[in-house]
LUMGUDREN-238558 format. One record per residue (C-alpha): residue in one letter; chain; x, y, z negated. Coordinates in Angstrom, 3 decimals, decimal comma. Layout:
BEGIN
<atom res="A" chain="A" X="X" Y="Y" Z="Z"/>
...
***
This chain:
BEGIN
<atom res="M" chain="A" X="-10,621" Y="2,694" Z="0,705"/>
<atom res="F" chain="A" X="-13,068" Y="4,847" Z="2,606"/>
<atom res="N" chain="A" X="-12,911" Y="5,614" Z="5,896"/>
<atom res="R" chain="A" X="-14,964" Y="8,180" Z="8,741"/>
<atom res="L" chain="A" X="-14,380" Y="5,767" Z="11,474"/>
<atom res="N" chain="A" X="-15,220" Y="2,971" Z="9,890"/>
<atom res="F" chain="A" X="-18,740" Y="5,016" Z="9,259"/>
<atom res="A" chain="A" X="-18,648" Y="6,024" Z="12,598"/>
<atom res="D" chain="A" X="-17,705" Y="2,844" Z="14,583"/>
<atom res="R" chain="A" X="-20,324" Y="1,221" Z="12,075"/>
<atom res="L" chain="A" X="-23,211" Y="4,426" Z="13,348"/>
<atom res="T" chain="A" X="-22,240" Y="3,187" Z="16,433"/>
<atom res="E" chain="A" X="-23,039" Y="-0,442" Z="16,275"/>
<atom res="Q" chain="A" X="-26,460" Y="0,111" Z="14,373"/>
<atom res="M" chain="A" X="-27,617" Y="2,610" Z="17,306"/>
<atom res="I" chain="A" X="-26,052" Y="-0,127" Z="19,181"/>
<atom res="L" chain="A" X="-28,574" Y="-2,593" Z="17,721"/>
<atom res="R" chain="A" X="-31,536" Y="-0,031" Z="18,262"/>
<atom res="N" chain="A" X="-31,064" Y="0,853" Z="21,950"/>
<atom res="L" chain="A" X="-30,949" Y="4,413" Z="20,480"/>
<atom res="S" chain="A" X="-29,956" Y="8,084" Z="22,077"/>
<atom res="A" chain="A" X="-27,935" Y="10,458" Z="20,040"/>
<atom res="K" chain="A" X="-31,204" Y="12,415" Z="20,751"/>
<atom res="Q" chain="A" X="-33,451" Y="9,773" Z="20,212"/>
<atom res="L" chain="A" X="-31,277" Y="9,404" Z="15,905"/>
<atom res="A" chain="A" X="-31,276" Y="13,110" Z="15,647"/>
<atom res="D" chain="A" X="-35,741" Y="13,206" Z="16,650"/>
<atom res="I" chain="A" X="-35,833" Y="9,884" Z="13,782"/>
<atom res="I" chain="A" X="-33,924" Y="10,746" Z="11,286"/>
<atom res="G" chain="A" X="-34,827" Y="15,432" Z="11,651"/>
<atom res="V" chain="A" X="-31,661" Y="16,293" Z="12,919"/>
<atom res="D" chain="A" X="-30,123" Y="17,850" Z="15,510"/>
<atom res="R" chain="A" X="-28,478" Y="16,035" Z="18,174"/>
<atom res="V" chain="A" X="-25,109" Y="17,998" Z="17,113"/>
<atom res="T" chain="A" X="-24,903" Y="16,471" Z="13,504"/>
<atom res="I" chain="A" X="-25,073" Y="13,136" Z="14,905"/>
<atom res="F" chain="A" X="-22,591" Y="13,155" Z="17,999"/>
<atom res="A" chain="A" X="-20,014" Y="14,977" Z="14,635"/>
<atom res="L" chain="A" X="-20,854" Y="11,592" Z="12,218"/>
<atom res="K" chain="A" X="-20,093" Y="9,329" Z="15,911"/>
<atom res="R" chain="A" X="-16,800" Y="11,076" Z="16,318"/>
<atom res="G" chain="A" X="-15,650" Y="10,213" Z="12,511"/>
<atom res="A" chain="A" X="-15,451" Y="14,550" Z="12,434"/>
<atom res="R" chain="A" X="-17,302" Y="14,808" Z="9,453"/>
<atom res="L" chain="A" X="-19,558" Y="12,691" Z="6,802"/>
<atom res="P" chain="A" X="-22,792" Y="12,451" Z="6,518"/>
<atom res="S" chain="A" X="-25,426" Y="14,802" Z="3,516"/>
<atom res="T" chain="A" X="-26,424" Y="12,525" Z="1,117"/>
<atom res="E" chain="A" X="-29,342" Y="13,099" Z="3,056"/>
<atom res="V" chain="A" X="-28,436" Y="12,142" Z="5,923"/>
<atom res="L" chain="A" X="-26,888" Y="9,210" Z="4,296"/>
<atom res="F" chain="A" X="-30,478" Y="8,368" Z="2,328"/>
<atom res="S" chain="A" X="-32,458" Y="9,273" Z="5,865"/>
<atom res="L" chain="A" X="-29,771" Y="6,381" Z="7,824"/>
<atom res="V" chain="A" X="-29,637" Y="3,880" Z="5,569"/>
<atom res="E" chain="A" X="-33,639" Y="3,857" Z="5,093"/>
<atom res="Y" chain="A" X="-34,433" Y="4,094" Z="9,087"/>
<atom res="F" chain="A" X="-32,028" Y="1,216" Z="9,508"/>
<atom res="N" chain="A" X="-32,305" Y="-0,922" Z="6,678"/>
<atom res="C" chain="A" X="-29,487" Y="-1,323" Z="5,910"/>
<atom res="S" chain="A" X="-26,637" Y="-1,402" Z="3,191"/>
<atom res="A" chain="A" X="-25,363" Y="2,154" Z="2,479"/>
<atom res="D" chain="A" X="-21,519" Y="0,439" Z="0,918"/>
<atom res="Y" chain="A" X="-22,091" Y="-1,197" Z="4,522"/>
<atom res="L" chain="A" X="-22,779" Y="1,605" Z="6,668"/>
<atom res="L" chain="A" X="-20,040" Y="4,120" Z="5,020"/>
<atom res="G" chain="A" X="-17,729" Y="1,149" Z="5,855"/>
<atom res="L" chain="A" X="-16,966" Y="0,774" Z="2,573"/>
<atom res="V" chain="A" X="-17,845" Y="-3,141" Z="2,529"/>
<atom res="E" chain="A" X="-16,455" Y="-5,263" Z="6,021"/>
<atom res="F" chain="A" X="-19,690" Y="-7,287" Z="5,901"/>
<atom res="A" chain="A" X="-23,037" Y="-6,220" Z="5,209"/>
<atom res="P" chain="A" X="-24,508" Y="-8,036" Z="2,244"/>
<atom res="D" chain="A" X="-27,295" Y="-10,346" Z="2,306"/>
<atom res="Y" chain="A" X="-30,023" Y="-8,320" Z="0,928"/>
<atom res="K" chain="A" X="-33,116" Y="-9,135" Z="2,816"/>
<atom res="T" chain="A" X="-34,676" Y="-6,108" Z="1,434"/>
<atom res="F" chain="A" X="-33,479" Y="-2,073" Z="-0,057"/>
<atom res="S" chain="A" X="-35,599" Y="0,227" Z="-2,240"/>
<atom res="A" chain="A" X="-36,019" Y="3,590" Z="-1,150"/>
<atom res="P" chain="A" X="-32,928" Y="5,961" Z="-2,527"/>
<atom res="I" chain="A" X="-33,952" Y="7,734" Z="-4,765"/>
<atom res="K" chain="A" X="-34,526" Y="11,681" Z="-5,318"/>
<atom res="Q" chain="A" X="-33,518" Y="12,274" Z="-8,974"/>
<atom res="F" chain="A" X="-29,913" Y="10,912" Z="-10,069"/>
<atom res="G" chain="A" X="-29,737" Y="12,031" Z="-13,723"/>
<atom res="E" chain="A" X="-31,165" Y="9,883" Z="-15,657"/>
<atom res="H" chain="A" X="-29,970" Y="6,259" Z="-12,918"/>
<atom res="F" chain="A" X="-26,973" Y="8,187" Z="-12,969"/>
<atom res="R" chain="A" X="-26,750" Y="8,533" Z="-17,071"/>
<atom res="K" chain="A" X="-27,989" Y="4,283" Z="-17,195"/>
<atom res="I" chain="A" X="-25,395" Y="3,755" Z="-15,013"/>
<atom res="L" chain="A" X="-22,626" Y="5,138" Z="-17,558"/>
<atom res="E" chain="A" X="-24,165" Y="3,201" Z="-20,051"/>
<atom res="E" chain="A" X="-23,897" Y="0,409" Z="-18,417"/>
<atom res="T" chain="A" X="-20,064" Y="0,515" Z="-17,238"/>
<atom res="N" chain="A" X="-19,134" Y="1,274" Z="-21,284"/>
<atom res="T" chain="A" X="-18,376" Y="4,850" Z="-18,756"/>
<atom res="S" chain="A" X="-17,602" Y="8,501" Z="-20,249"/>
<atom res="Q" chain="A" X="-18,790" Y="12,341" Z="-18,903"/>
<atom res="Y" chain="A" X="-15,244" Y="12,567" Z="-20,188"/>
<atom res="Q" chain="A" X="-13,533" Y="9,686" Z="-18,864"/>
<atom res="L" chain="A" X="-14,444" Y="10,394" Z="-15,488"/>
<atom res="T" chain="A" X="-13,278" Y="13,747" Z="-16,510"/>
<atom res="T" chain="A" X="-9,753" Y="12,481" Z="-17,442"/>
<atom res="Y" chain="A" X="-8,883" Y="10,713" Z="-15,446"/>
<atom res="H" chain="A" X="-10,448" Y="10,098" Z="-11,512"/>
<atom res="N" chain="A" X="-10,461" Y="13,782" Z="-12,204"/>
<atom res="I" chain="A" X="-14,474" Y="14,772" Z="-11,283"/>
<atom res="S" chain="A" X="-15,129" Y="18,543" Z="-12,348"/>
<atom res="G" chain="A" X="-17,845" Y="18,199" Z="-15,783"/>
<atom res="N" chain="A" X="-19,753" Y="20,640" Z="-14,301"/>
<atom res="L" chain="A" X="-20,344" Y="18,759" Z="-11,214"/>
<atom res="I" chain="A" X="-21,019" Y="16,017" Z="-13,464"/>
<atom res="Y" chain="A" X="-23,616" Y="18,704" Z="-15,701"/>
<atom res="Q" chain="A" X="-25,108" Y="19,431" Z="-12,881"/>
<atom res="W" chain="A" X="-25,903" Y="15,204" Z="-11,676"/>
<atom res="L" chain="A" X="-27,369" Y="13,874" Z="-14,715"/>
<atom res="H" chain="A" X="-29,347" Y="17,307" Z="-15,255"/>
<atom res="D" chain="A" X="-30,810" Y="16,670" Z="-11,612"/>
<atom res="Q" chain="A" X="-29,400" Y="20,247" Z="-10,236"/>
<atom res="V" chain="A" X="-27,941" Y="18,757" Z="-7,195"/>
<atom res="M" chain="A" X="-27,218" Y="15,586" Z="-5,771"/>
<atom res="P" chain="A" X="-23,541" Y="13,946" Z="-5,131"/>
<atom res="S" chain="A" X="-22,572" Y="14,799" Z="-1,527"/>
<atom res="V" chain="A" X="-21,868" Y="11,490" Z="0,122"/>
<atom res="A" chain="A" X="-17,585" Y="11,465" Z="-0,879"/>
<atom res="N" chain="A" X="-19,055" Y="12,494" Z="-4,602"/>
<atom res="L" chain="A" X="-20,668" Y="9,657" Z="-4,658"/>
<atom res="I" chain="A" X="-17,672" Y="7,143" Z="-3,044"/>
<atom res="K" chain="A" X="-15,998" Y="8,813" Z="-5,412"/>
<atom res="L" chain="A" X="-18,588" Y="7,715" Z="-8,224"/>
<atom res="S" chain="A" X="-18,925" Y="4,183" Z="-7,012"/>
<atom res="Q" chain="A" X="-14,681" Y="3,398" Z="-6,890"/>
<atom res="C" chain="A" X="-14,325" Y="4,786" Z="-10,182"/>
<atom res="L" chain="A" X="-17,699" Y="3,195" Z="-11,606"/>
<atom res="D" chain="A" X="-17,059" Y="0,311" Z="-10,169"/>
<atom res="V" chain="A" X="-19,696" Y="-0,045" Z="-8,522"/>
<atom res="P" chain="A" X="-21,019" Y="-0,447" Z="-5,195"/>
<atom res="V" chain="A" X="-22,842" Y="2,835" Z="-3,121"/>
<atom res="D" chain="A" X="-26,383" Y="1,512" Z="-2,411"/>
<atom res="V" chain="A" X="-26,682" Y="1,297" Z="-7,061"/>
<atom res="L" chain="A" X="-25,656" Y="4,508" Z="-7,900"/>
<atom res="I" chain="A" X="-28,545" Y="5,443" Z="-5,231"/>
<atom res="G" chain="A" X="-30,775" Y="2,781" Z="-6,221"/>
<atom res="R" chain="A" X="-30,766" Y="0,332" Z="-3,042"/>
<atom res="I" chain="A" X="-30,229" Y="-1,746" Z="-5,357"/>
<atom res="K" chain="A" X="-30,527" Y="-3,227" Z="-8,727"/>
***
C-alpha cells in the first residue's frame, strides 16, 4: 500500500545520506526547491520525470524510494528508466497474461489512458505506475525498465 509519507521519509533519508540540501538536490535534478520541499513534506507525489531523475541520481530502487517495499532490493546496478513506455508495457502485459480489458474492467483503469501508454503518447503518472504495479503484480522498477 502506497503512503506519500513513506516516500517523503525515504527521500529525506537519501538526502541525509548524501548530505544534500533541498536546493542542492533541486539544482542536481533540475527542479525548483519548492518541489523538493513539497515532496519531503509528503504534500504531493513526484512527476514521473522527477521520480526518474531521483532514482537515477540516488541509484536506488523506485519501489524502495516510493515506500512500496520495506527494504532496498539487493541490486547493485539499475538500468536507466525507459523513455518509451509503450513497447515495454506491451511486453509486460504479455508476460503477465493481462489484457487491456482486464485492466479497464477489473482494475478500473481508463481504456483511453492504456491506449495512450501503449502508443507512447504519454507516460503513466507515478500514481498510475503504482496502480499498474499492484494490478500486474510486478515492481515499479520492472515497469519503468530499471530491472528485468
